[in-house]
N, C-alpha and C positions, 0 to 999 in steps of 0.2 A: 624784683624779679630773683631770683636765684641762677647762678651763673650755667647750672643743666638748661633750666628753662630759655635763656635768653640766647644761648647757643642753637637749642632746637629751632626757635624762631627765626635765626639767621638760616638756618638750612633749609626753613621752610620757602624764606624769601627767595633762596637759590633757586629752588625750583619753579619761581615764576616767570612765565616766558618776556624777554626781554623787550619785545617788542609792545608790550603792557606799560604803559606810566605807571611808577612809584605813587600811591598815596601820598600825602604831605605828613602821614604819621609813619609811614614806611622810610620815607627819609629823614624822619626827624630819628628815628631809631637806628637807624645804619650811623648816623653821623655822631648818635652819643654811644654807640658801640666802640668808638675810638676813644672813648676814655675811659672803658673799662681797665682794671688792673689784670685781667685775664687774659694770658697772651694769646689762647684759642680765640677767643671772643675777639678781639680786636686786630689780630691777623685775618681771619674769614671776614671781617665787616671791611677788612682793606680791599681784599681779592675780589669782591662782589661790588663795592663801589666803583672800583675801576675797569668794571663790567660793565657798566649803565654809560649813559650821555654826558656829554663834557658838564652840563651844567650843577651836576652831583658831584663831578671828581674836582671842580674847581672850588664848589663849598665846602668840600673834604681839604682841601690845600689853603683855604683860609685859616683851617681849622689846626692845623697840622703843627706850626710853631705853639703850641699852648698844649697842645699832647705831649706825653711821655716820651722820652727820645727813644723808646723801645718800638711804639709806633711809629715815630718817623722812618728809621730804619727798615720796617717792616714795607712801610709806601715806598722807600725811594727805588728800588728794584721795578716796582708797578708802574710807577709814575716814569721812570727810564725806558718804559716799553712802549708809551702812548706816542702818539703823532701830531701833538700841537704845542704849541709854542711857552705856553703858560706854566705847561709841566718843567719843561728846561729853565725857565728863568726862575721857579720856585726851587729846581736844585741848585742852580747855582747861586743864588742868594744863599741857601743852607750852606752850599759849600765857604762861602766867605764868610760866614758869622759861627759856623760851628766851633765849639773850642774842645768836642770830644775826638780824640786819635783815630777811633774805631769806624763813626762814623765819617770822618772826614774821609779815609779808604776806602770806607764804601763808595759813598758819593765821587771821588774819583774815578774807580772802577766804572760803575754805572753810565756816568755821563764818557766815560772814553769808548767805551761798547755797547751804546747805541746806533741802531741804523740811520736814527732821524737827524735831518742835515739841522744842524741849530749851530752851524760854523757863524754866519751874520750874528748871533746874539754874543757868540764868545768875543768876536771882534768888539764889540761895544764893552764885553765886561775887563777886556786887557786894556781899555784906557782908564779901567779903577786905577787911585793911587797908594792903594791899600798893599801894600809890599809882601806881605804874609799872603793874601790873596792871590796876587800874581804870579808866584810859587805854585800857590795851587793848582791855577790853570796852566801852567807851564808842564806841570805833572799829568793833567789829561790830557793835553797835548801830545806829550811825549808818548804815555799808554795807548793814544789815539792811533800813533805810530803815521811817518810820511805817507806810507803807502796809499793811507786811507784821505789823506787831507791834500797830496799834489793833484788829483784830477782837479777839485774847486778851486786852487790857488791857481792853477794854469791857465783856468777861464778869466782871471781879472787882469787887468793891463798893468795893474800895480800890486805890489806886495803890500796889503797891511801889517801894521805890527812886524816890520822887519826885524827890526833889533830883537824882539823877542822870540820872533822864529828860530833866528840864527840862535841864539842862547838854548833853543832845545834841541835844532837838528844839524845846527852846525853852520859854517859858511859856506863850505863844498856844495852842501845839498841845495843851500837858497843862490848862491852864483849860479850851479845849473839849471836852478827855475828860471832867474832871471835871461841867462840866454835864451831858455825854451820861450818862454814870452815876448823878449824885443828882439831875439835874434842876434845879442851882442852881448858882450860880458860888461857893458857901462850899468 
């Protein structure tokens, strides 16, 4: 199938009501479109996939590590707009493994600016011994900003990964938080 016909078939799928389930050949077509060298095709397919149910998105996530980096870059902001754990676990794993500086920056921006609450997952990742990954996670936290994290951290009886949070936000901020949590400077 040539690129024009492939694109037109994608456009046809986009007009299908989303309450109608996709046929297995339509699902395969969408997922195979991620392997296209044509940016217009894989971009359109990525947007369509993210408009469907979680199982299709999870299938796409499984394929993404084997897709061209440009496909992964298109998917990243789309995944960062979703509201389920697996998308953020995937993005954080990508942040750990990428060697592409532009993709790293995109991942950091998307992870920092999402509205989805994945801080417990971030805490799990902060335990990773990989120093480079830890540095990247700290950049995510920094870009998230203290104002975004503070309300969640105030709910906890103890500050998890206090040393890492001190590195990012400074001693004064963490001491102030501990005072609000405990009512003292201990």
